[in-house]
C-alpha positions as CSV (number, residue, x, y, z in Angstrom):
1,M,0.4,-0.8,-16.9
2,H,3.3,-2.8,-15.4
3,R,2.0,-5.9,-13.5
4,R,4.1,-5.1,-10.4
5,A,2.5,-1.6,-10.2
6,V,-1.0,-3.1,-10.4
7,N,-0.1,-5.8,-7.8
8,L,1.2,-3.2,-5.4
9,L,-2.0,-1.2,-5.7
10,L,-4.1,-4.2,-4.9
11,V,-2.0,-5.7,-2.1
12,A,-2.6,-4.6,1.5
13,G,0.1,-6.8,2.7
14,C,1.1,-5.1,0.3
15,L,0.0,0.3,0.4
16,G,-3.6,7.9,3.4
17,L,-2.6,11.2,3.9
18,A,-6.1,12.3,2.9
19,L,-7.4,10.8,6.2
20,S,-4.3,11.7,8.2
21,P,-4.5,13.6,11.5
22,S,-5.0,17.4,11.4
23,R,-1.8,19.3,11.4
24,S,-0.4,21.7,13.9
25,A,2.5,24.1,14.0
26,R,5.7,22.2,14.3
27,G,8.4,22.7,16.8
28,D,11.6,20.7,17.2
29,A,11.3,20.6,20.9
30,A,7.9,19.0,20.6
31,V,8.9,16.3,18.1
32,P,10.4,13.2,19.7
33,A,14.0,12.2,18.7
34,L,13.8,10.8,15.2
35,T,16.1,7.9,15.8
36,S,14.1,6.5,18.7
37,L,10.8,7.0,16.8
38,L,12.3,5.1,13.8
39,D,13.3,2.3,16.1
40,R,9.8,2.0,17.3
41,A,8.5,2.2,13.7
42,S,10.9,-0.6,12.8
43,V,9.1,-2.9,15.3
44,H,5.8,-2.2,13.6
45,A,7.4,-2.7,10.1
46,A,8.7,-6.1,11.2
47,R,5.2,-7.1,12.4
48,F,3.8,-5.9,9.1
49,E,6.0,-8.5,7.4
50,E,4.4,-11.1,9.6
51,M,1.0,-9.8,8.7
52,R,1.7,-10.4,5.1
53,K,2.6,-14.0,5.8
54,R,-0.1,-14.7,8.4
55,G,-2.9,-12.3,7.5
56,S,-6.2,-13.2,5.9
57,Y,-8.7,-10.6,4.9
58,T,-11.4,-9.6,2.4
59,L,-10.6,-6.8,-0.1
60,A,-13.3,-4.9,-1.9
61,G,-12.0,-2.6,-4.7
62,H,-13.2,-0.3,-7.4
63,M,-11.1,1.1,-10.3
64,D,-12.0,3.7,-12.9
65,E,-10.3,4.3,-16.2
66,L,-10.3,7.9,-17.2
67,S,-10.4,9.6,-20.6
68,S,-8.1,12.4,-21.6
69,T,-10.7,14.9,-20.3
70,G,-10.9,13.1,-16.9
71,A,-14.3,11.5,-17.5
72,V,-14.8,7.9,-16.5
73,S,-14.6,5.7,-19.6
74,A,-14.6,2.3,-17.9
75,N,-14.7,0.7,-14.5
76,K,-14.1,-2.5,-12.6
77,D,-15.3,-3.8,-9.2
78,M,-14.0,-6.8,-7.4
79,V,-14.2,-8.6,-4.1
80,V,-11.5,-11.1,-3.2
81,R,-10.7,-13.2,-0.2
82,V,-7.1,-13.4,0.7
83,T,-6.1,-16.4,2.8
84,A,-2.7,-16.7,4.5
85,T,-0.5,-19.7,3.5
86,G,2.5,-19.0,5.7
87,D,4.7,-17.4,3.1
88,D,4.6,-14.2,0.9
89,T,2.2,-15.8,-1.6
90,P,-1.3,-15.9,-0.1
91,L,-4.3,-17.8,-1.6
92,V,-6.5,-15.3,-3.5
93,D,-10.1,-16.3,-4.2
94,V,-12.2,-14.1,-6.5
95,V,-15.6,-13.7,-4.9
96,R,-17.0,-11.2,-7.4
97,Y,-15.7,-9.3,-10.4
98,T,-17.5,-6.9,-12.8
99,E,-16.4,-4.8,-15.7
100,N,-18.7,-1.8,-16.5
101,G,-21.4,-3.6,-14.5
102,A,-21.1,-6.9,-16.4
103,D,-20.5,-9.9,-14.3
104,K,-17.1,-11.5,-15.2
105,T,-16.7,-13.4,-12.0
106,L,-16.3,-16.9,-13.6
107,D,-13.7,-15.7,-16.1
108,A,-11.7,-13.9,-13.3
109,Q,-11.8,-17.1,-11.1
110,Q,-10.5,-19.2,-14.0
111,K,-7.7,-16.8,-14.6
112,A,-6.9,-16.8,-10.9
113,L,-6.7,-20.6,-10.9
114,A,-4.3,-20.5,-13.9
115,R,-2.0,-18.1,-12.2
116,R,-2.1,-20.2,-9.0
117,A,-0.9,-23.2,-11.0
118,K,2.2,-21.4,-12.2
119,K,5.5,-21.2,-10.2
120,K,5.7,-18.5,-7.6
121,R,7.2,-15.4,-9.1
122,A,10.5,-14.0,-7.8
123,R,9.8,-11.3,-5.2
124,A,13.1,-9.4,-5.3
125,N,11.3,-6.1,-6.0
126,D,8.5,-6.7,-3.4
127,F,7.1,-3.9,-1.3
128,H,8.5,-3.2,2.2
129,L,7.9,-0.4,4.6
130,P,10.9,2.0,4.6
131,F,11.0,1.8,8.4
132,L,11.9,-1.9,8.3
133,A,15.3,-2.4,9.9
134,A,16.7,-4.0,6.8
135,Q,15.5,-1.0,4.7
136,R,16.3,2.0,6.8
137,S,19.9,2.4,5.6
138,R,18.5,3.0,2.1
139,Y,16.5,6.0,3.1
140,V,16.9,9.6,4.3
141,F,14.2,10.3,7.0
142,T,13.1,13.8,8.1
143,R,10.7,14.9,10.9
144,A,8.2,17.1,9.2
145,E,5.6,18.0,11.8
146,R,3.8,16.9,14.9
147,D,0.1,16.9,15.7
148,A,-0.2,17.8,19.4
149,S,-3.9,16.8,19.6
150,T,-3.3,13.2,18.4
151,K,0.3,12.9,19.4
152,A,1.3,11.8,15.9
153,V,4.4,12.7,14.0
154,R,4.8,13.0,10.2
155,V,8.0,11.6,8.9
156,T,9.1,12.0,5.3
157,F,11.3,9.3,3.6
158,T,13.4,9.5,0.4
159,P,15.6,6.7,-0.9
160,K,19.3,7.6,-1.3
161,E,19.2,5.8,-4.6
162,P,16.0,5.5,-6.6
163,A,15.0,1.9,-7.3
164,L,12.0,-0.1,-8.3
165,D,11.5,-1.4,-4.8
166,A,12.1,1.9,-3.0
167,I,9.3,4.4,-2.4
168,K,9.2,8.1,-1.5
169,G,6.6,9.9,0.5
170,S,5.6,10.5,4.1
171,A,3.9,8.7,7.0
172,W,2.1,9.7,10.1
173,L,3.4,7.7,13.1
174,D,2.0,7.2,16.5
175,E,4.4,9.1,18.8
176,A,4.4,6.5,21.6
177,S,4.3,3.2,19.7
178,G,5.8,4.1,16.4
179,E,3.0,2.4,14.5
180,V,2.1,3.7,11.1
181,L,-1.2,5.5,11.2
182,S,-1.3,6.5,7.5
183,M,1.1,7.0,4.6
184,G,1.3,8.4,1.1
185,F,3.9,7.4,-1.4
186,S,4.9,6.9,-5.0
187,F,7.6,4.9,-6.7
188,S,11.1,6.5,-6.6
189,K,11.8,4.8,-9.9
190,N,8.9,4.1,-12.1
191,P,8.5,0.6,-13.8
192,R,8.5,0.5,-17.5
193,F,5.5,2.2,-19.2
194,V,4.5,3.8,-15.9
195,D,4.5,7.6,-15.6
196,H,3.4,7.8,-12.0
197,V,1.6,5.9,-9.2
198,D,0.5,7.7,-6.1
199,V,-0.8,5.6,-3.2
200,K,-2.5,6.6,0.0
201,L,-2.8,3.9,2.7
202,V,-4.6,4.0,6.0
203,F,-3.7,1.6,8.8
204,G,-7.1,1.5,10.6
205,L,-7.4,-2.1,11.5
206,T,-6.3,-3.5,14.9
207,T,-4.7,-7.0,14.9
208,P,-2.6,-9.0,17.4
209,L,0.4,-7.8,15.4
210,G,-0.5,-4.1,15.5
211,R,-2.2,-1.8,13.1
212,A,-3.0,-3.2,9.7
213,P,-4.1,-1.5,6.4
214,S,-7.8,-0.8,6.2
215,E,-8.1,1.6,3.2
216,L,-6.2,2.2,0.0
217,T,-6.6,4.9,-2.7
218,F,-4.5,5.3,-5.8
219,D,-4.0,7.3,-9.0
220,A,-1.8,5.9,-11.8
221,E,-0.9,6.9,-15.3
222,G,1.2,5.2,-18.0
223,G,1.3,4.0,-21.5
224,L,3.3,3.2,-24.6
225,L,3.6,5.5,-27.6
226,F,0.2,6.9,-28.4
227,V,-1.7,4.7,-26.0
228,H,-2.0,6.4,-22.6
229,K,-3.9,5.1,-19.6
230,H,-5.1,6.8,-16.5
231,F,-6.5,4.9,-13.6
232,R,-7.8,5.8,-10.1
233,G,-9.4,3.7,-7.5
234,F,-9.8,2.6,-3.9
235,A,-10.0,-0.6,-1.8
236,K,-11.3,-1.4,1.6
237,I,-10.1,-4.3,3.7
238,T,-12.3,-6.0,6.2
239,D,-12.5,-9.3,8.2
240,A,-8.7,-9.2,8.9
241,R,-7.4,-12.1,10.9
242,V,-3.9,-13.3,11.8
243,T,-3.2,-17.0,11.8
244,R,-0.8,-18.6,14.3
C-alpha cells in the first residue's frame, strides 16, 4: 500500500456519509445558492488548515486485513498522541500498538523516533478540503440534496483533472455556517499499487476554529502482481485542543 494512502487514512488533520443526516426530498428552491454556501465552506476549510498546524489530539485506531473471502486475516490496533508543532508536521507519539493482540509498542515507538529524525518530507501532494479557496477552481461542485430537518446540504465535488492530491465525493454542509458535518471521498487518481481507497469522515468535535474530525472509517485495496491486500478500519479522535 502506498505510504501516502496510509498516511491520509491515519491523519485527521488529515479524512462519514454513514453517519450523515437523514435525507429528504430535494428542491432547488429550498437549497441555498451554491456559490454563497461554498464561500462559507471556504472559511471552514481555511480554519481546518489552521487546525492541522495548531491542533493536538489523541487518535485510537483499528485496522483489519481481509482475506480473499472477506474474513479477517490480521489486525492492528494503535493509540497515538499528536501534538501540534506550529507547522504541517506534528509530533506523533505512539502510546500503544498491537499486531494480532501482541504488544509491539516499543518497536513502533523506535520506528517513530527514526522517522522523526529524518528530514521532513515534501508535502506537495498533501490533503486539502476541496472547499479551500485555493482548491475550488480545480473542482466542479453540485448541490445534491437538502435535509430540511437538520438544515444541512449535501454537495458533490469532482476534480476537473484527476490528480493524486485531488479527491472526489460528497459532503454534508451546515446550511448557515458552511461548516463540514461529514464527508465521503476517494482518490480521483490512485497512487501506484492502490486500487481504491474509500474514506468516510465525521466532523463531530467542536473547537475554537470550528468543527474538527472526530471519526474516520476507510476501506482500501491494492497490490502488486499476485499479491493483493484489502484493508478496512476506523479511528476515533478525542482530547482535541487548539494551541495559540
